[in-house]
C-alpha positions in Angstrom: -21.3 5.0 -90.8 -21.6 8.8 -90.2 -25.1 8.7 -91.6 -26.1 5.8 -89.3 -24.7 7.6 -86.2 -26.7 10.7 -87.1 -29.8 8.5 -87.6 -29.5 7.0 -84.2 -28.9 10.3 -82.3 -32.5 11.0 -81.6 -34.3 7.7 -81.2 -37.2 8.3 -78.8 -37.0 6.4 -75.6 -40.6 5.2 -75.9 -39.7 3.4 -79.1 -36.8 1.5 -77.3 -39.1 0.8 -74.3 -41.7 -0.7 -76.6 -39.1 -2.9 -78.3 -37.6 -4.0 -75.0 -41.0 -5.0 -73.5 -42.1 -6.8 -76.6 -38.8 -8.6 -77.0 -38.6 -9.6 -73.3 -42.2 -10.8 -73.1 -42.4 -12.2 -76.7 -45.7 -10.5 -77.4 -46.9 -7.1 -78.5 -50.1 -7.7 -76.5 -48.1 -8.5 -73.3 -45.9 -5.4 -73.9 -49.0 -3.3 -74.3 -50.4 -4.6 -71.0 -47.2 -4.0 -69.2 -46.7 -0.4 -70.5 -50.3 0.6 -70.3 -50.5 1.3 -74.1 -52.6 -0.3 -76.8 -51.2 -3.1 -79.0 -51.5 -0.8 -82.0 -49.3 1.8 -80.2 -46.7 -0.8 -79.4 -46.7 -2.0 -83.0 -46.4 1.6 -84.4 -43.5 2.5 -82.1 -41.6 -0.7 -83.1 -42.3 0.0 -86.8 -40.9 3.5 -86.3 -37.8 2.1 -84.6 -37.3 -0.4 -87.4 -37.5 2.3 -90.0 -35.0 4.5 -88.1 -32.6 1.6 -87.6 -33.1 0.3 -91.2 -33.4 -3.2 -89.9 -36.2 -5.6 -89.0 -36.5 -6.4 -85.3 -39.4 -8.9 -85.3 -40.7 -11.7 -87.5 -44.5 -11.1 -87.5 -46.4 -14.4 -87.7 -50.0 -15.4 -87.3 -49.4 -16.8 -83.8 -47.2 -14.1 -82.5 -43.8 -12.5 -83.0 -40.2 -13.6 -82.7 -37.0 -11.6 -82.5 -34.7 -11.4 -85.5 -31.0 -12.4 -84.9 -29.9 -8.8 -84.7 -32.7 -7.9 -82.3 -32.0 -10.8 -80.1 -28.4 -9.6 -79.8 -29.5 -6.0 -79.1 -32.2 -6.9 -76.5 -30.0 -7.5 -73.4 -28.2 -4.2 -74.1 -31.5 -2.3 -74.4 -32.8 -4.0 -71.2 -29.6 -3.1 -69.3 -29.7 0.5 -70.5 -33.3 1.0 -69.5 -32.7 -0.6 -66.1 -29.7 1.6 -65.4 -31.6 4.7 -66.4 -34.5 3.8 -64.1 -32.3 2.9 -61.2 -30.0 5.9 -61.4 -33.0 8.3 -61.5 -34.3 6.6 -58.4 -30.9 6.9 -56.6 -30.4 10.6 -57.5 -33.9 12.1 -57.6 -36.1 10.0 -55.3 -36.9 11.6 -52.0 -38.4 8.5 -50.4 -36.5 5.5 -49.2 -37.0 2.4 -51.3 -38.1 -0.8 -49.6 -35.8 -3.8 -50.1 -36.2 -7.3 -48.9 -33.2 -9.4 -47.8 -33.8 -13.1 -47.6 -31.4 -15.1 -45.5 -31.3 -18.0 -43.0 -32.1 -17.1 -39.4 -28.5 -17.9 -38.5 -27.0 -15.5 -41.0 -29.6 -12.8 -40.2 -29.0 -13.0 -36.4 -25.3 -13.8 -36.4 -24.0 -11.6 -39.2 -26.5 -9.2 -40.8 -28.1 -7.6 -37.8 -24.8 -6.8 -36.0 -23.7 -4.9 -39.1 -26.9 -3.1 -39.8 -25.7 0.2 -38.3 -23.0 0.3 -41.0 -25.8 1.1 -43.5 -26.7 4.4 -41.9 -26.0 7.3 -44.3 -25.0 4.9 -47.1 -28.4 4.3 -48.8 -31.9 5.4 -48.4 -33.5 2.0 -47.8 -36.4 0.5 -45.8 -35.2 -3.0 -45.2 -37.4 -6.1 -44.7 -35.8 -9.4 -43.6 -37.5 -12.7 -44.3 -36.2 -16.2 -43.5 -34.8 -18.1 -46.4 -37.0 -21.1 -47.2 -35.3 -22.4 -50.5 -32.3 -24.5 -51.2 -29.2 -22.9 -52.6 -29.7 -24.3 -56.1 -33.2 -23.0 -56.4 -34.0 -19.7 -58.2 -34.5 -16.9 -55.6 -37.6 -14.7 -55.9 -37.3 -11.6 -58.0 -37.0 -8.2 -56.3 -35.1 -9.6 -53.4 -31.5 -9.7 -52.2 -30.8 -13.3 -51.1 -28.0 -14.7 -49.0 -27.0 -18.0 -50.6 -24.5 -20.7 -49.7 -22.1 -21.9 -52.4 -19.2 -20.9 -54.6 -20.5 -17.6 -55.8 -21.1 -18.7 -59.4 -24.8 -18.1 -60.0 -25.4 -17.0 -63.6 -27.2 -13.7 -64.0 -26.6 -12.8 -60.4 -24.5 -10.1 -58.7 -22.6 -11.9 -55.9 -20.4 -10.7 -53.0 -19.0 -13.0 -50.4 -20.1 -12.1 -46.8 -17.0 -13.8 -45.3 -14.5 -16.6 -45.7 -16.0 -19.6 -44.1 -14.3 -21.5 -41.3 -15.6 -24.4 -39.3 -14.6 -25.8 -35.9 -16.1 -27.9 -33.1 -18.0 -25.9 -30.5 -19.5 -27.1 -27.2 -21.4 -25.6 -24.2 -19.4 -24.1 -21.4 -18.2 -26.7 -19.0 -18.1 -29.6 -21.6 -14.8 -28.8 -23.2 -12.7 -31.3 -21.3 -14.6 -34.4 -22.4 -16.0 -33.1 -25.8 -14.7 -36.2 -27.7 -17.3 -38.3 -25.9 -20.2 -36.0 -26.8 -22.8 -36.8 -29.6 -22.0 -35.1 -32.9 -24.6 -32.6 -34.1 -24.9 -32.4 -37.9 -26.6 -29.8 -40.1 -28.5 -31.0 -43.2 -27.6 -29.4 -46.5 -24.7 -28.9 -49.0 -22.1 -27.9 -46.4 -18.9 -29.4 -45.2 -19.6 -31.6 -42.2 -18.3 -34.2 -39.8 -17.4 -36.6 -42.5 -14.8 -34.1 -43.8 -13.5 -33.5 -40.3 -13.0 -37.3 -39.7 -14.3 -40.0 -42.0 -14.7 -42.3 -39.0 -17.0 -39.9 -37.2 -20.7 -40.7 -37.0 -23.4 -38.2 -36.2 -26.1 -38.9 -33.6 -28.3 -35.8 -34.1 -29.2 -34.1 -37.3 -31.0 -30.7 -37.6 -32.0 -28.6 -40.6 -30.3 -25.3 -39.7 -27.1 -24.0 -38.2 -29.2 -22.0 -35.7 -30.8 -25.1 -34.4 -27.5 -26.9 -34.2 -26.0 -24.0 -32.2 -28.9 -24.0 -29.9 -28.6 -27.8 -29.3 -24.9 -27.4 -28.6 -25.5 -24.6 -26.2 -28.1 -26.7 -24.4 -25.4 -29.4 -23.9 -26.8 -31.9 -26.3 -23.5 -32.4 -28.1 -20.7 -30.9 -30.2 -21.4 -29.0 -33.4 -19.0 -28.3 -36.3 -20.0 -24.7 -36.5 -19.3 -21.7 -38.7 -16.9 -19.5 -36.6 -17.9 -16.2 -38.3 -21.6 -16.9 -37.5 -20.7 -17.9 -33.9 -18.7 -14.9 -32.9 -21.3 -13.5 -30.5 -21.9 -16.8 -28.8 -18.1 -17.3 -28.4 -17.6 -13.8 -27.1 -20.3 -14.3 -24.6 -18.8 -17.7 -23.7 -22.1 -19.4 -24.3 -20.1 -21.8 -26.5 -16.5 -22.7 -26.4 -14.1 -23.7 -29.2 -12.4 -27.1 -28.9 -8.7 -27.1 -30.0 -7.2 -25.1 -32.8 -7.9 -27.2 -35.9 -10.5 -25.9 -38.3 -11.8 -26.5 -41.8 -11.8 -23.8 -44.5 -14.2 -24.8 -47.3 -14.2 -23.0 -50.6 -18.0 -22.4 -50.3 -19.4 -19.7 -48.1 -22.3 -17.3 -47.8 -22.9 -14.8 -50.6 -25.0 -11.7 -50.9 -26.8 -12.1 -54.3 -29.3 -10.2 -56.4 -30.3 -9.8 -60.0 -28.8 -6.6 -61.5 -32.3 -5.3 -62.5 -33.5 -5.7 -58.9 -31.1 -3.3 -57.2 -29.1 -0.3 -58.4 -25.3 -0.3 -58.4 -25.3 2.4 -55.7 -27.5 0.4 -53.3 -25.7 -2.8 -54.1 -22.4 -1.2 -53.2 -23.9 0.1 -49.9 -25.0 -3.4 -49.0 -21.6 -4.9 -49.8 -19.8 -2.2 -47.8 -22.0 -2.8 -44.8 -22.3 -6.6 -44.8 -19.2 -8.1 -46.6 -15.7 -8.5 -45.2 -13.0 -7.3 -47.5 
């Protein structure tokens, strides 16, 4: 064991990087293309690494290479270590802000993220870009982005932090509160709690594809919306909408800040969570 530890003390980082790229991409040629090296250089570095470890990492075949069982077990650790090394160097030594894209629905961006944007000042050197979410919650978000998704927070391979505890209640335009029960029900398409959970006998007369559209319709007096109270705080504070009664629904699902670990450093992730998520 002591001899093995001594052997592993001075493994060149370039050898590990060659192994990680080839293992992740499943090809020496693709690894060479990604790293800017030749295929021969990749092959030589992996051979050196195998000799140092005293173990075979790849099965070399006529049509390509496949990882050995041991190498397959080691690959995620190597990937994580290289990612951590890269991200920590960026956090500590980079003098330029890093651009980060946050993808969220227009309702979440306007009603939750933007009011909390000043909280990021001094926490992280970031140039933020906001784009409107155009995918369903169960679709794989694009790489390199932080995405606000609706659900239970259990997306494999994703960091996840809940923005807030969801709470839903009927909202109407100012002046319509007294006879709200006679107003048309405005429903939002999607995997969210709706009027059927509020009252199984309730029927909807208008359906829209976003909460922002539903809130706009309710503000225009077109009906009553079962709205997210956290996302409606500004509208309620400005009395553009009014809450009806005291009853509410508190579903288990809510909006979550999510990202792949390799797309954002721990330091920047913690800054976003501190700025945008309620404790």
